[in-house]
All heavy atoms as TSV, in Angstrom:
chain	resi	resn	atom	element	x	y	z
A	1	ALA	N	N	79.055	83.021	93.908
A	1	ALA	CA	C	80.417	83.466	94.176
A	1	ALA	C	C	80.408	84.463	95.332
A	1	ALA	O	O	79.838	85.550	95.217
A	1	ALA	CB	C	81.069	84.029	92.934
A	2	GLY	N	N	81.162	84.142	96.414
A	2	GLY	CA	C	81.208	85.047	97.523
A	2	GLY	C	C	82.360	85.986	97.499
A	2	GLY	O	O	83.068	85.993	96.516
A	3	LYS	N	N	82.447	86.767	98.526
A	3	LYS	CA	C	83.623	87.723	98.596
A	3	LYS	C	C	84.035	87.819	100.027
A	3	LYS	O	O	83.237	87.514	100.935
A	3	LYS	CB	C	83.307	89.034	97.929
A	3	LYS	CG	C	82.266	89.811	98.735
A	3	LYS	CD	C	82.002	91.155	98.037
A	3	LYS	CE	C	80.918	91.944	98.830
A	3	LYS	NZ	N	80.694	93.289	98.263
A	4	ALA	N	N	85.265	88.298	100.221
A	4	ALA	CA	C	85.799	88.568	101.531
A	4	ALA	C	C	86.213	89.947	101.577
A	4	ALA	O	O	86.510	90.613	100.536
A	4	ALA	CB	C	86.934	87.640	101.829
A	5	THR	N	N	86.222	90.576	102.732
A	5	THR	CA	C	86.715	91.910	102.935
A	5	THR	C	C	88.061	91.909	103.579
A	5	THR	O	O	88.224	91.252	104.567
A	5	THR	CB	C	85.675	92.717	103.780
A	5	THR	OG1	O	84.469	92.732	103.166
A	5	THR	CG2	C	86.180	94.124	104.067
A	6	VAL	N	N	88.985	92.675	102.959
A	6	VAL	CA	C	90.351	92.781	103.528
A	6	VAL	C	C	90.355	94.131	104.290
A	6	VAL	O	O	89.977	95.164	103.859
A	6	VAL	CB	C	91.409	92.860	102.378
A	6	VAL	CG1	C	92.789	93.048	102.929
A	6	VAL	CG2	C	91.295	91.610	101.544
A	7	ARG	N	N	90.877	94.049	105.535
A	7	ARG	CA	C	90.907	95.185	106.390
A	7	ARG	C	C	92.239	95.310	107.082
A	7	ARG	O	O	92.997	94.338	107.248
A	7	ARG	CB	C	89.861	95.004	107.569
A	7	ARG	CG	C	88.398	94.965	107.097
A	7	ARG	CD	C	87.478	94.980	108.248
A	7	ARG	NE	N	86.071	94.930	107.842
A	7	ARG	CZ	C	85.375	95.917	107.399
A	7	ARG	NH1	N	85.861	97.088	107.389
A	7	ARG	NH2	N	84.130	95.735	107.054
A	8	ALA	N	N	92.596	96.532	107.443
A	8	ALA	CA	C	93.800	96.856	108.196
A	8	ALA	C	C	93.308	97.129	109.607
A	8	ALA	O	O	92.568	98.037	109.849
A	8	ALA	CB	C	94.521	98.076	107.627
A	9	GLY	N	N	93.591	96.234	110.518
A	9	GLY	CA	C	93.031	96.276	111.851
A	9	GLY	C	C	91.574	95.943	111.819
A	9	GLY	O	O	91.103	95.165	110.995
A	10	ARG	N	N	90.793	96.573	112.673
A	10	ARG	CA	C	89.418	96.173	112.796
A	10	ARG	C	C	88.503	97.154	112.017
A	10	ARG	O	O	87.338	96.781	111.685
A	10	ARG	CB	C	88.961	96.146	114.270
A	10	ARG	CG	C	89.592	95.050	115.018
A	10	ARG	CD	C	89.091	95.087	116.388
A	10	ARG	NE	N	89.772	94.089	117.301
A	10	ARG	CZ	C	89.316	92.939	117.566
A	10	ARG	NH1	N	88.077	92.550	117.165
A	10	ARG	NH2	N	90.037	92.113	118.324
A	11	VAL	N	N	88.990	98.302	111.682
A	11	VAL	CA	C	88.072	99.363	111.132
A	11	VAL	C	C	88.411	99.829	109.685
A	11	VAL	O	O	87.562	100.320	109.054
A	11	VAL	CB	C	87.946	100.572	112.059
A	11	VAL	CG1	C	87.290	100.218	113.365
A	11	VAL	CG2	C	89.322	101.159	112.312
A	12	HIS	N	N	89.616	99.673	109.282
A	12	HIS	CA	C	90.034	100.290	107.970
A	12	HIS	C	C	89.830	99.289	106.843
A	12	HIS	O	O	90.509	98.295	106.712
A	12	HIS	CB	C	91.487	100.705	108.032
A	12	HIS	CG	C	91.746	101.745	109.060
A	12	HIS	ND1	N	91.264	103.032	108.948
A	12	HIS	CD2	C	92.393	101.712	110.276
A	12	HIS	CE1	C	91.647	103.749	109.989
A	12	HIS	NE2	N	92.287	102.917	110.794
A	13	TRP	N	N	88.845	99.582	106.019
A	13	TRP	CA	C	88.521	98.778	104.812
A	13	TRP	C	C	89.583	98.971	103.811
A	13	TRP	O	O	90.072	100.078	103.552
A	13	TRP	CB	C	87.161	99.183	104.290
A	13	TRP	CG	C	86.838	98.504	102.984
A	13	TRP	CD1	C	86.182	97.330	102.834
A	13	TRP	CD2	C	87.112	98.943	101.671
A	13	TRP	NE1	N	86.078	96.981	101.480
A	13	TRP	CE2	C	86.660	97.991	100.741
A	13	TRP	CE3	C	87.725	100.081	101.131
A	13	TRP	CZ2	C	86.684	98.129	99.346
A	13	TRP	CZ3	C	87.832	100.222	99.747
A	13	TRP	CH2	C	87.372	99.292	98.927
A	14	ILE	N	N	90.121	97.818	103.254
A	14	ILE	CA	C	91.137	97.944	102.131
A	14	ILE	C	C	90.506	97.535	100.818
A	14	ILE	O	O	90.559	98.264	99.832
A	14	ILE	CB	C	92.315	97.052	102.491
A	14	ILE	CG1	C	93.076	97.609	103.691
A	14	ILE	CG2	C	93.245	97.030	101.303
A	14	ILE	CD1	C	94.208	96.746	104.116
A	15	ALA	N	N	89.832	96.367	100.792
A	15	ALA	CA	C	89.290	95.923	99.578
A	15	ALA	C	C	88.289	94.781	99.799
A	15	ALA	O	O	88.351	94.071	100.828
A	15	ALA	CB	C	90.403	95.324	98.656
A	16	ASP	N	N	87.391	94.588	98.872
A	16	ASP	CA	C	86.556	93.378	98.846
A	16	ASP	C	C	87.125	92.452	97.834
A	16	ASP	O	O	87.543	92.869	96.722
A	16	ASP	CB	C	85.119	93.727	98.412
A	16	ASP	CG	C	84.311	94.420	99.510
A	16	ASP	OD1	O	84.636	94.151	100.669
A	16	ASP	OD2	O	83.511	95.289	99.186
A	17	VAL	N	N	87.388	91.257	98.136
A	17	VAL	CA	C	88.081	90.265	97.333
A	17	VAL	C	C	87.055	89.170	96.807
A	17	VAL	O	O	86.413	88.575	97.666
A	17	VAL	CB	C	89.169	89.550	98.093
A	17	VAL	CG1	C	89.910	88.512	97.274
A	17	VAL	CG2	C	90.194	90.570	98.633
A	18	ASN	N	N	86.914	89.080	95.528
A	18	ASN	CA	C	86.036	88.083	94.919
A	18	ASN	C	C	86.626	86.724	95.106
A	18	ASN	O	O	87.807	86.519	94.892
A	18	ASN	CB	C	85.894	88.392	93.442
A	18	ASN	CG	C	84.949	87.489	92.733
A	18	ASN	OD1	O	84.913	86.350	92.960
A	18	ASN	ND2	N	84.081	88.056	91.857
A	19	TRP	N	N	85.844	85.747	95.587
A	19	TRP	CA	C	86.376	84.426	95.881
A	19	TRP	C	C	86.972	83.778	94.602
A	19	TRP	O	O	87.975	83.056	94.702
A	19	TRP	CB	C	85.316	83.496	96.405
A	19	TRP	CG	C	84.979	83.753	97.887
A	19	TRP	CD1	C	83.798	84.177	98.325
A	19	TRP	CD2	C	85.865	83.659	98.929
A	19	TRP	NE1	N	83.827	84.348	99.671
A	19	TRP	CE2	C	85.118	84.008	100.110
A	19	TRP	CE3	C	87.173	83.293	99.112
A	19	TRP	CZ2	C	85.696	84.068	101.364
A	19	TRP	CZ3	C	87.695	83.298	100.383
A	19	TRP	CH2	C	86.982	83.691	101.499
A	20	ARG	N	N	86.378	84.031	93.506
A	20	ARG	CA	C	86.868	83.412	92.273
A	20	ARG	C	C	88.350	83.812	91.973
A	20	ARG	O	O	89.116	83.024	91.453
A	20	ARG	CB	C	85.951	83.854	91.064
A	20	ARG	CG	C	86.376	83.270	89.750
A	20	ARG	CD	C	85.489	83.767	88.739
A	20	ARG	NE	N	85.520	85.265	88.730
A	20	ARG	CZ	C	84.804	86.090	88.027
A	20	ARG	NH1	N	83.927	85.641	87.189
A	20	ARG	NH2	N	84.911	87.407	88.166
A	21	ASN	N	N	88.681	85.006	92.341
A	21	ASN	CA	C	90.094	85.518	92.153
A	21	ASN	C	C	90.861	85.686	93.399
A	21	ASN	O	O	91.839	86.406	93.420
A	21	ASN	CB	C	89.982	86.860	91.406
A	21	ASN	CG	C	89.286	86.769	90.059
A	21	ASN	OD1	O	89.457	85.800	89.326
A	21	ASN	ND2	N	88.540	87.801	89.811
A	22	ARG	N	N	90.445	84.999	94.475
A	22	ARG	CA	C	91.037	85.277	95.788
A	22	ARG	C	C	92.575	85.029	95.824
A	22	ARG	O	O	93.265	85.804	96.487
A	22	ARG	CB	C	90.370	84.514	96.892
A	22	ARG	CG	C	90.557	82.974	96.798
A	22	ARG	CD	C	89.710	82.307	97.895
A	22	ARG	NE	N	89.840	80.886	97.843
A	22	ARG	CZ	C	88.973	80.119	97.141
A	22	ARG	NH1	N	88.030	80.579	96.527
A	22	ARG	NH2	N	89.208	78.806	97.111
A	23	GLU	N	N	93.061	83.993	95.202
A	23	GLU	CA	C	94.511	83.793	95.258
A	23	GLU	C	C	95.301	84.923	94.590
A	23	GLU	O	O	96.258	85.370	95.113
A	23	GLU	CB	C	94.867	82.429	94.756
A	23	GLU	CG	C	94.348	81.287	95.610
A	23	GLU	CD	C	94.661	79.917	95.072
A	23	GLU	OE1	O	95.634	79.789	94.251
A	23	GLU	OE2	O	94.000	78.972	95.425
A	24	ALA	N	N	94.847	85.235	93.378
A	24	ALA	CA	C	95.555	86.346	92.611
A	24	ALA	C	C	95.459	87.632	93.450
A	24	ALA	O	O	96.388	88.374	93.571
A	24	ALA	CB	C	95.010	86.469	91.263
A	25	ASN	N	N	94.248	87.915	93.964
A	25	ASN	CA	C	94.078	89.218	94.768
A	25	ASN	C	C	94.931	89.161	95.962
A	25	ASN	O	O	95.550	90.210	96.379
A	25	ASN	CB	C	92.606	89.360	95.112
A	25	ASN	CG	C	91.788	89.748	93.912
A	25	ASN	OD1	O	92.219	90.298	92.973
A	25	ASN	ND2	N	90.492	89.365	93.984
A	26	ALA	N	N	95.034	88.053	96.637
A	26	ALA	CA	C	95.858	87.925	97.855
A	26	ALA	C	C	97.336	88.141	97.559
A	26	ALA	O	O	98.047	88.864	98.273
A	26	ALA	CB	C	95.682	86.576	98.527
A	27	ARG	N	N	97.802	87.586	96.440
A	27	ARG	CA	C	99.216	87.818	96.024
A	27	ARG	C	C	99.447	89.257	95.726
A	27	ARG	O	O	100.510	89.827	96.129
A	27	ARG	CB	C	99.574	86.946	94.821
A	27	ARG	CG	C	99.778	85.495	95.124
A	27	ARG	CD	C	100.335	84.710	94.008
A	27	ARG	NE	N	99.528	84.816	92.745
A	27	ARG	CZ	C	98.558	84.004	92.400
A	27	ARG	NH1	N	98.247	83.008	93.191
A	27	ARG	NH2	N	97.943	84.164	91.266
A	28	LEU	N	N	98.556	89.925	95.088
A	28	LEU	CA	C	98.670	91.346	94.733
A	28	LEU	C	C	98.707	92.179	96.005
A	28	LEU	O	O	99.582	93.113	96.147
A	28	LEU	CB	C	97.549	91.856	93.837
A	28	LEU	CG	C	97.566	93.231	93.359
A	28	LEU	CD1	C	98.953	93.546	92.646
A	28	LEU	CD2	C	96.448	93.532	92.526
A	29	ILE	N	N	97.804	91.898	96.965
A	29	ILE	CA	C	97.814	92.648	98.215
A	29	ILE	C	C	99.107	92.454	98.960
A	29	ILE	O	O	99.647	93.436	99.533
A	29	ILE	CB	C	96.557	92.222	99.042
A	29	ILE	CG1	C	95.252	92.704	98.383
A	29	ILE	CG2	C	96.634	92.727	100.456
A	29	ILE	CD1	C	94.000	92.067	98.901
A	30	VAL	N	N	99.621	91.256	99.041
A	30	VAL	CA	C	100.848	90.969	99.792
A	30	VAL	C	C	102.037	91.614	99.100
A	30	VAL	O	O	102.917	92.191	99.746
A	30	VAL	CB	C	101.075	89.470	99.871
A	30	VAL	CG1	C	102.438	89.177	100.359
A	30	VAL	CG2	C	100.011	88.845	100.799
A	31	ALA	N	N	102.012	91.727	97.741
A	31	ALA	CA	C	103.111	92.271	97.048
A	31	ALA	C	C	103.133	93.817	96.976
A	31	ALA	O	O	104.085	94.465	96.655
A	31	ALA	CB	C	103.189	91.759	95.573
A	32	ALA	N	N	101.965	94.426	97.249
A	32	ALA	CA	C	101.807	95.838	97.072
A	32	ALA	C	C	102.897	96.685	97.795
A	32	ALA	O	O	103.402	97.602	97.176
A	32	ALA	CB	C	100.403	96.270	97.515
A	33	PRO	N	N	103.251	96.418	99.018
A	33	PRO	CA	C	104.275	97.219	99.689
A	33	PRO	C	C	105.666	97.117	98.957
A	33	PRO	O	O	106.286	98.138	98.842
A	33	PRO	CB	C	104.363	96.648	101.099
A	33	PRO	CG	C	103.028	95.958	101.320
A	33	PRO	CD	C	102.638	95.425	99.921
A	34	GLU	N	N	105.988	95.977	98.530
A	34	GLU	CA	C	107.271	95.849	97.786
A	34	GLU	C	C	107.242	96.544	96.464
A	34	GLU	O	O	108.161	97.216	96.054
A	34	GLU	CB	C	107.533	94.365	97.560
A	34	GLU	CG	C	108.901	94.124	96.958
A	34	GLU	CD	C	109.244	92.643	96.869
A	34	GLU	OE1	O	108.593	91.775	97.459
A	34	GLU	OE2	O	110.195	92.274	96.097
A	35	MET	N	N	106.046	96.424	95.703
A	35	MET	CA	C	105.942	97.102	94.437
A	35	MET	C	C	106.048	98.592	94.674
A	35	MET	O	O	106.691	99.326	93.872
A	35	MET	CB	C	104.627	96.717	93.764
A	35	MET	CG	C	104.601	95.285	93.312
A	35	MET	SD	S	103.205	94.864	92.319
A	35	MET	CE	C	101.846	95.265	93.404
A	36	LEU	N	N	105.435	99.138	95.708
A	36	LEU	CA	C	105.471	100.532	95.999
A	36	LEU	C	C	106.943	100.978	96.235
A	36	LEU	O	O	107.384	102.060	95.798
A	36	LEU	CB	C	104.617	100.908	97.190
A	36	LEU	CG	C	104.659	102.368	97.705
A	36	LEU	CD1	C	104.222	103.264	96.611
A	36	LEU	CD2	C	103.754	102.496	98.876
A	37	ALA	N	N	107.710	100.138	97.021
A	37	ALA	CA	C	109.096	100.456	97.304
A	37	ALA	C	C	109.922	100.552	96.050
A	37	ALA	O	O	110.734	101.409	95.860
A	37	ALA	CB	C	109.672	99.489	98.317
A	38	VAL	N	N	109.689	99.591	95.174
A	38	VAL	CA	C	110.462	99.517	93.900
A	38	VAL	C	C	110.079	100.733	93.010
A	38	VAL	O	O	110.980	101.343	92.441
A	38	VAL	CB	C	110.198	98.187	93.170
A	38	VAL	CG1	C	110.756	98.201	91.717
A	38	VAL	CG2	C	110.742	97.038	93.915
A	39	LEU	N	N	108.851	101.062	92.988
A	39	LEU	CA	C	108.437	102.315	92.137
A	39	LEU	C	C	109.143	103.491	92.711
A	39	LEU	O	O	109.552	104.399	91.939
A	39	LEU	CB	C	106.935	102.383	92.106
A	39	LEU	CG	C	106.158	101.544	91.201
A	39	LEU	CD1	C	104.647	101.653	91.465
A	39	LEU	CD2	C	106.519	101.827	89.798
A	40	ARG	N	N	109.187	103.598	94.027
A	40	ARG	CA	C	109.898	104.762	94.631
A	40	ARG	C	C	111.367	104.803	94.188
A	40	ARG	O	O	111.919	105.888	93.846
A	40	ARG	CB	C	109.789	104.718	96.161
A	40	ARG	CG	C	108.462	105.107	96.689
A	40	ARG	CD	C	108.545	105.226	98.213
A	40	ARG	NE	N	107.310	105.628	98.745
A	40	ARG	CZ	C	106.673	105.065	99.721
A	40	ARG	NH1	N	107.112	103.968	100.309
A	40	ARG	NH2	N	105.535	105.520	100.192
A	41	LYS	N	N	112.001	103.670	94.148
A	41	LYS	CA	C	113.394	103.583	93.781
A	41	LYS	C	C	113.541	103.962	92.286
A	41	LYS	O	O	114.477	104.677	91.864
A	41	LYS	CB	C	113.953	102.201	93.946
A	41	LYS	CG	C	114.233	101.892	95.402
A	41	LYS	CD	C	114.773	100.474	95.547
A	41	LYS	CE	C	115.007	100.095	96.952
A	41	LYS	NZ	N	115.570	98.706	97.131
A	42	VAL	N	N	112.663	103.495	91.443
A	42	VAL	CA	C	112.721	103.845	90.028
A	42	VAL	C	C	112.593	105.346	89.827
A	42	VAL	O	O	113.391	105.989	89.047
A	42	VAL	CB	C	111.586	103.099	89.241
A	42	VAL	CG1	C	111.463	103.676	87.823
A	42	VAL	CG2	C	111.870	101.628	89.170
A	43	VAL	N	N	111.624	105.922	90.522
A	43	VAL	CA	C	111.441	107.393	90.389
A	43	VAL	C	C	112.610	108.140	90.873
A	43	VAL	O	O	113.137	109.071	90.279
A	43	VAL	CB	C	110.111	107.844	91.080
A	43	VAL	CG1	C	110.034	109.347	91.197
A	43	VAL	CG2	C	108.888	107.303	90.373
A	44	ALA	N	N	113.150	107.721	92.010
A	44	ALA	CA	C	114.379	108.416	92.613
A	44	ALA	C	C	115.553	108.281	91.605
A	44	ALA	O	O	116.300	109.214	91.431
A	44	ALA	CB	C	114.716	107.831	93.914
A	45	GLY	N	N	115.682	107.072	91.067
A	45	GLY	CA	C	116.849	106.869	90.086
A	45	GLY	C	C	116.730	107.703	88.888
A	45	GLY	O	O	117.670	108.229	88.354
A	46	VAL	N	N	115.493	107.859	88.360
A	46	VAL	CA	C	115.287	108.667	87.153
A	46	VAL	C	C	115.566	110.167	87.551
A	46	VAL	O	O	116.138	110.866	86.742
A	46	VAL	CB	C	113.910	108.448	86.593
A	46	VAL	CG1	C	113.570	109.458	85.540
A	46	VAL	CG2	C	113.798	107.021	86.040
A	47	ASP	N	N	115.073	110.598	88.686
A	47	ASP	CA	C	115.313	111.961	89.104
A	47	ASP	C	C	116.777	112.264	89.145
A	47	ASP	O	O	117.212	113.366	88.847
A	47	ASP	CB	C	114.652	112.248	90.470
A	47	ASP	CG	C	113.161	112.386	90.360
A	47	ASP	OD1	O	112.634	112.564	89.242
A	47	ASP	OD2	O	112.477	112.291	91.371
A	48	GLU	N	N	117.632	111.263	89.594
A	48	GLU	CA	C	119.055	111.482	89.718
A	48	GLU	C	C	119.741	111.472	88.356
A	48	GLU	O	O	120.825	112.058	88.163
A	48	GLU	CB	C	119.650	110.390	90.630
A	48	GLU	CG	C	119.268	110.543	92.064
A	48	GLU	CD	C	119.887	109.446	92.897
A	48	GLU	OE1	O	120.800	108.799	92.534
A	48	GLU	OE2	O	119.282	109.231	94.062
A	49	HIS	N	N	119.216	110.743	87.369
A	49	HIS	CA	C	119.835	110.554	86.089
A	49	HIS	C	C	118.902	111.113	84.994
A	49	HIS	O	O	118.223	110.364	84.301
A	49	HIS	CB	C	120.152	109.074	85.795
A	49	HIS	CG	C	121.038	108.472	86.847
A	49	HIS	ND1	N	120.601	107.912	87.983
A	49	HIS	CD2	C	122.391	108.399	86.894
A	49	HIS	CE1	C	121.598	107.548	88.680
A	49	HIS	NE2	N	122.716	107.801	88.028
A	50	GLU	N	N	118.886	112.403	84.822
A	50	GLU	CA	C	117.921	113.072	84.012
A	50	GLU	C	C	118.074	112.651	82.552
A	50	GLU	O	O	117.284	112.990	81.721
A	50	GLU	CB	C	118.033	114.553	84.163
A	50	GLU	CG	C	117.520	115.036	85.543
A	50	GLU	CD	C	117.573	116.487	85.710
A	50	GLU	OE1	O	117.540	117.206	84.701
A	50	GLU	OE2	O	117.648	116.959	86.875
A	51	GLY	N	N	119.144	111.943	82.192
A	51	GLY	CA	C	119.364	111.507	80.858
A	51	GLY	C	C	118.346	110.500	80.390
A	51	GLY	O	O	118.143	110.254	79.172
A	52	TRP	N	N	117.680	109.813	81.298
A	52	TRP	CA	C	116.611	108.831	80.856
A	52	TRP	C	C	115.531	109.552	80.184
A	52	TRP	O	O	115.080	110.568	80.660
A	52	TRP	CB	C	116.140	108.069	82.091
A	52	TRP	CG	C	116.997	107.051	82.673
A	52	TRP	CD1	C	118.333	106.896	82.479
A	52	TRP	CD2	C	116.653	106.039	83.571
A	52	TRP	NE1	N	118.828	105.816	83.227
A	52	TRP	CE2	C	117.747	105.297	83.850
A	52	TRP	CE3	C	115.443	105.672	84.163
A	52	TRP	CZ2	C	117.790	104.205	84.791
A	52	TRP	CZ3	C	115.454	104.593	85.057
A	52	TRP	CH2	C	116.577	103.875	85.310
A	53	GLN	N	N	115.011	108.951	79.129
A	53	GLN	CA	C	113.863	109.515	78.456
A	53	GLN	C	C	112.653	108.649	78.682
A	53	GLN	O	O	112.153	107.975	77.757
A	53	GLN	CB	C	114.196	109.657	76.952
A	53	GLN	CG	C	115.383	110.519	76.584
A	53	GLN	CD	C	115.178	111.974	77.039
A	53	GLN	OE1	O	114.092	112.512	76.781
A	53	GLN	NE2	N	116.161	112.543	77.695
A	54	MET	N	N	112.176	108.635	79.884
A	54	MET	CA	C	111.011	107.769	80.264
A	54	MET	C	C	109.930	108.609	80.925
A	54	MET	O	O	109.331	108.181	81.863
A	54	MET	CB	C	111.504	106.667	81.173
A	54	MET	CG	C	112.508	105.787	80.590
A	54	MET	SD	S	113.084	104.521	81.858
A	54	MET	CE	C	111.484	103.792	82.345
A	55	ALA	N	N	109.692	109.759	80.395
A	55	ALA	CA	C	108.756	110.703	81.117
A	55	ALA	C	C	107.395	110.127	81.345
A	55	ALA	O	O	106.833	110.224	82.427
A	55	ALA	CB	C	108.632	112.004	80.300
A	56	SER	N	N	106.804	109.434	80.293
A	56	SER	CA	C	105.475	108.932	80.498
A	56	SER	C	C	105.472	107.720	81.476
A	56	SER	O	O	104.551	107.585	82.323
A	56	SER	CB	C	104.891	108.446	79.177
A	56	SER	OG	O	105.635	107.354	78.613
A	57	THR	N	N	106.505	106.936	81.550
A	57	THR	CA	C	106.639	105.764	82.436
A	57	THR	C	C	106.754	106.360	83.863
A	57	THR	O	O	106.130	105.770	84.762
A	57	THR	CB	C	107.808	104.889	82.124
A	57	THR	OG1	O	107.629	104.385	80.777
A	57	THR	CG2	C	107.899	103.711	83.119
A	58	ILE	N	N	107.587	107.317	84.014
A	58	ILE	CA	C	107.682	107.925	85.386
A	58	ILE	C	C	106.447	108.596	85.822
A	58	ILE	O	O	106.121	108.528	87.009
A	58	ILE	CB	C	108.941	108.937	85.380
A	58	ILE	CG1	C	110.199	108.128	85.077
A	58	ILE	CG2	C	109.007	109.669	86.656
A	58	ILE	CD1	C	110.466	106.983	85.982
A	59	ALA	N	N	105.717	109.246	84.928
A	59	ALA	CA	C	104.473	109.802	85.276
A	59	ALA	C	C	103.462	108.734	85.825
A	59	ALA	O	O	102.740	108.965	86.810
A	59	ALA	CB	C	103.885	110.550	84.127
A	60	GLU	N	N	103.480	107.589	85.146
A	60	GLU	CA	C	102.688	106.483	85.545
A	60	GLU	C	C	103.075	105.913	86.900
A	60	GLU	O	O	102.294	105.593	87.785
A	60	GLU	CB	C	102.681	105.339	84.541
A	60	GLU	CG	C	101.992	105.653	83.248
A	60	GLU	CD	C	102.100	104.604	82.171
A	60	GLU	OE1	O	101.901	103.380	82.613
A	60	GLU	OE2	O	102.453	104.873	81.037
A	61	ALA	N	N	104.406	105.857	87.098
A	61	ALA	CA	C	104.962	105.392	88.423
A	61	ALA	C	C	104.563	106.360	89.533
A	61	ALA	O	O	104.176	105.931	90.574
A	61	ALA	CB	C	106.428	105.221	88.320
A	62	ARG	N	N	104.643	107.632	89.275
A	62	ARG	CA	C	104.320	108.580	90.282
A	62	ARG	C	C	102.832	108.492	90.621
A	62	ARG	O	O	102.389	108.611	91.784
A	62	ARG	CB	C	104.660	110.002	89.851
A	62	ARG	CG	C	106.110	110.328	89.982
A	62	ARG	CD	C	106.453	111.785	89.710
A	62	ARG	NE	N	107.861	111.989	90.025
A	62	ARG	CZ	C	108.806	112.325	89.115
A	62	ARG	NH1	N	108.397	112.494	87.872
A	62	ARG	NH2	N	109.974	112.496	89.417
A	63	ALA	N	N	102.011	108.309	89.608
A	63	ALA	CA	C	100.562	108.136	89.815
A	63	ALA	C	C	100.249	106.865	90.641
A	63	ALA	O	O	99.394	106.905	91.553
A	63	ALA	CB	C	99.828	108.093	88.490
A	64	ALA	N	N	100.972	105.791	90.366
A	64	ALA	CA	C	100.764	104.550	91.142
A	64	ALA	C	C	101.170	104.741	92.576
A	64	ALA	O	O	100.517	104.260	93.536
A	64	ALA	CB	C	101.547	103.385	90.504
A	65	ILE	N	N	102.288	105.493	92.824
A	65	ILE	CA	C	102.713	105.761	94.193
A	65	ILE	C	C	101.670	106.570	94.925
A	65	ILE	O	O	101.250	106.258	96.034
A	65	ILE	CB	C	104.106	106.434	94.210
A	65	ILE	CG1	C	105.183	105.444	93.694
A	65	ILE	CG2	C	104.382	106.992	95.601
A	65	ILE	CD1	C	106.488	106.228	93.402
A	66	ALA	N	N	101.153	107.616	94.249
A	66	ALA	CA	C	100.165	108.452	94.877
A	66	ALA	C	C	98.919	107.660	95.259
A	66	ALA	O	O	98.346	107.828	96.311
A	66	ALA	CB	C	99.822	109.630	93.950
A	67	LYS	N	N	98.496	106.833	94.296
A	67	LYS	CA	C	97.312	106.023	94.546
A	67	LYS	C	C	97.514	105.064	95.690
A	67	LYS	O	O	96.651	104.885	96.602
A	67	LYS	CB	C	96.904	105.159	93.271
A	67	LYS	CG	C	95.619	104.463	93.434
A	67	LYS	CD	C	95.322	103.843	92.062
A	67	LYS	CE	C	93.941	103.119	92.154
A	67	LYS	NZ	N	93.579	102.544	90.855
A	68	ALA	N	N	98.637	104.411	95.837
A	68	ALA	CA	C	99.002	103.470	96.864
A	68	ALA	C	C	99.098	104.212	98.227
A	68	ALA	O	O	98.782	103.618	99.274
A	68	ALA	CB	C	100.270	102.735	96.576
A	69	GLU	N	N	99.521	105.481	98.215
A	69	GLU	CA	C	99.606	106.245	99.434
A	69	GLU	C	C	98.329	107.038	99.782
A	69	GLU	O	O	98.279	107.796	100.744
A	69	GLU	CB	C	100.739	107.206	99.298
A	69	GLU	CG	C	102.097	106.514	99.278
A	69	GLU	CD	C	103.249	107.446	99.163
A	69	GLU	OE1	O	103.138	108.507	98.588
A	69	GLU	OE2	O	104.356	107.033	99.614
A	70	GLY	N	N	97.276	106.773	99.000
A	70	GLY	CA	C	95.963	107.395	99.314
A	70	GLY	C	C	95.696	108.675	98.573
A	70	GLY	O	O	94.771	109.364	98.906
A	71	GLY	N	N	96.626	108.993	97.678
A	71	GLY	CA	C	96.431	110.302	96.870
A	71	GLY	C	C	95.493	109.977	95.702
A	71	GLY	O	O	94.756	109.036	95.690
A	72	ALA	N	N	95.665	110.836	94.649
A	72	ALA	CA	C	94.813	110.749	93.501
A	72	ALA	C	C	94.767	109.373	93.049
A	72	ALA	O	O	94.533	108.518	92.497
A	72	ALA	CB	C	95.383	111.600	92.388
């Protein structure tokens, strides 16, 4: 089973993709920017409507955003 390397430009490594899961991995990589945008909207919406009781979900969303943006 081989693997491919996903890069941004010529020098920035993003991920190594296992051939066995290449289609699922490719879909996830392509969808990542949209998922990040949606998570940002969810967090912004919750911040505006403090009545929502989703603290743990929002904490997970913030962590996912940070990870996608190169943070923790």
